[in-house]
MIDOSE-1310 file (N, C-alpha, C; in nm, 2 decimals, decimal comma, always signed):
residues 64
mfgr	+1,51/-0,70/-1,79/+1,41/-0,82/-1,77/+1,38/-0,86/-1,63; +1,49/-0,85/-1,56/+1,45/-0,91/-1,43/+1,40/-0,79/-1,31; +1,43/-0,68/-1,34/+1,42/-0,56/-1,27/+1,26/-0,49/-1,29; +1,20/-0,55/-1,40/+1,07/-0,49/-1,42/+0,96/-0,62/-1,39
igvs	+0,84/-0,56/-1,31/+0,74/-0,65/-1,30/+0,63/-0,59/-1,38; +0,56/-0,67/-1,44/+0,45/-0,64/-1,54/+0,32/-0,67/-1,46; +0,21/-0,65/-1,52/+0,07/-0,64/-1,46/+0,04/-0,79/-1,43; +0,09/-0,86/-1,54/+0,04/-1,01/-1,52/+0,12/-1,07/-1,40
elli	+0,26/-1,04/-1,38/+0,33/-1,10/-1,26/+0,30/-1,05/-1,13; +0,25/-0,93/-1,12/+0,18/-0,86/-1,01/+0,06/-0,93/-0,96; -0,02/-0,95/-1,07/-0,16/-1,03/-1,04/-0,12/-1,18/-0,98; -0,02/-1,24/-1,04/+0,02/-1,37/-0,99/+0,05/-1,37/-0,85
ilav	+0,15/-1,27/-0,82/+0,18/-1,26/-0,69/+0,08/-1,21/-0,59; +0,00/-1,12/-0,62/-0,12/-1,09/-0,54/-0,23/-1,22/-0,51; -0,22/-1,30/-0,62/-0,33/-1,41/-0,60/-0,25/-1,52/-0,51; -0,13/-1,53/-0,52/-0,05/-1,62/-0,42/-0,05/-1,57/-0,29
vlif	-0,05/-1,44/-0,26/-0,06/-1,37/-0,13/-0,19/-1,41/-0,07; -0,29/-1,38/-0,16/-0,43/-1,40/-0,11/-0,46/-1,55/-0,08; -0,41/-1,63/-0,15/-0,43/-1,78/-0,12/-0,36/-1,82/+0,02; -0,23/-1,76/+0,02/-0,15/-1,80/+0,15/-0,21/-1,75/+0,26
fgpa	-0,22/-1,61/+0,27/-0,27/-1,53/+0,39/-0,43/-1,54/+0,40; -0,50/-1,55/+0,31/-0,64/-1,52/+0,31/-0,69/-1,37/+0,33; -0,81/-1,35/+0,30/-0,86/-1,22/+0,27/-0,86/-1,16/+0,42; -0,89/-1,22/+0,52/-0,91/-1,17/+0,66/-0,77/-1,10/+0,71
klpa	-0,66/-1,16/+0,67/-0,52/-1,09/+0,72/-0,47/-1,02/+0,61; -0,51/-0,97/+0,50/-0,46/-0,90/+0,41/-0,45/-0,74/+0,47; -0,56/-0,69/+0,53/-0,53/-0,56/+0,57/-0,42/-0,55/+0,68; -0,41/-0,63/+0,76/-0,31/-0,63/+0,86/-0,17/-0,64/+0,79
laks	-0,16/-0,73/+0,70/-0,03/-0,75/+0,64/+0,01/-0,63/+0,55; -0,09/-0,56/+0,49/-0,07/-0,44/+0,42/-0,01/-0,32/+0,50; -0,08/-0,32/+0,63/-0,03/-0,22/+0,72/+0,08/-0,24/+0,77; +0,13/-0,35/+0,81/+0,27/-0,40/+0,86/+0,38/-0,37/+0,75
mgqa	+0,34/-0,39/+0,64/+0,43/-0,38/+0,52/+0,44/-0,23/+0,50; +0,34/-0,16/+0,51/+0,37/-0,01/+0,50/+0,44/+0,06/+0,61; +0,43/+0,01/+0,74/+0,51/+0,06/+0,85/+0,65/+0,02/+0,83; +0,68/-0,10/+0,77/+0,82/-0,14/+0,76/+0,89/-0,05/+0,65
vaef	+0,82/-0,02/+0,54/+0,87/+0,05/+0,44/+0,91/+0,20/+0,48; +0,80/+0,26/+0,59/+0,83/+0,38/+0,63/+0,95/+0,39/+0,73; +0,96/+0,29/+0,80/+1,08/+0,28/+0,88/+1,21/+0,27/+0,81; +1,21/+0,20/+0,70/+1,31/+0,18/+0,61/+1,36/+0,31/+0,54
rkgt	+1,26/+0,40/+0,51/+1,29/+0,51/+0,45/+1,35/+0,61/+0,56; +1,28/+0,60/+0,69/+1,34/+0,69/+0,78/+1,47/+0,65/+0,82; +1,50/+0,54/+0,81/+1,65/+0,50/+0,85/+1,74/+0,54/+0,73; +1,71/+0,53/+0,62/+1,78/+0,56/+0,50/+1,82/+0,71/+0,50
keis	+1,71/+0,80/+0,54/+1,74/+0,94/+0,54/+1,83/+0,97/+0,65; +1,81/+0,92/+0,76/+1,89/+0,94/+0,89/+2,05/+0,92/+0,83; +2,06/+0,79/+0,78/+2,20/+0,77/+0,74/+2,25/+0,86/+0,64; +2,18/+0,89/+0,54/+2,23/+0,99/+0,44/+2,26/+1,12/+0,51
kefe	+2,17/+1,16/+0,60/+2,19/+1,28/+0,67/+2,34/+1,29/+0,74; +2,36/+1,18/+0,82/+2,49/+1,16/+0,90/+2,60/+1,15/+0,79; +2,59/+1,10/+0,67/+2,70/+1,11/+0,59/+2,73/+1,24/+0,53; +2,62/+1,33/+0,51/+2,63/+1,46/+0,47/+2,69/+1,54/+0,57
elsk	+2,66/+1,53/+0,70/+2,72/+1,61/+0,80/+2,88/+1,58/+0,82; +2,90/+1,44/+0,80/+3,03/+1,40/+0,81/+3,13/+1,46/+0,69; +3,07/+1,46/+0,58/+3,13/+1,51/+0,46/+3,16/+1,67/+0,48; +3,06/+1,74/+0,53/+3,07/+1,88/+0,56/+3,18/+1,90/+0,65
eeat	+3,19/+1,82/+0,77/+3,29/+1,83/+0,87/+3,43/+1,82/+0,81; +3,45/+1,71/+0,72/+3,58/+1,68/+0,66/+3,61/+1,80/+0,58; +3,51/+1,85/+0,50/+3,55/+1,97/+0,41/+3,59/+2,09/+0,50; +3,53/+2,12/+0,61/+3,58/+2,23/+0,69/+3,72/+2,21/+0,74
eetk	+3,73/+2,09/+0,79/+3,86/+2,07/+0,84/+3,98/+2,07/+0,73; +3,94/+2,04/+0,60/+4,05/+2,03/+0,51/+4,09/+2,18/+0,46; +3,99/+2,28/+0,48/+4,01/+2,42/+0,44/+4,09/+2,49/+0,55; +4,09/+2,43/+0,69/+4,16/+2,50/+0,79/+4,31/+2,49/+0,78
């Protein structure tokens, strides 16, 4: 129930954002949100890569 956003809820959120920020600032807001999501994904990939490397190192140390 709480994890899913329906079409009507999404439209309400978009309407509130449009009223709050105005149509002139929406492209800049969307661009900055896209950049933030890209940075977040990049960070999570780096962290997961480091965890994989650490687990591989520990596995090789255990076999020695």
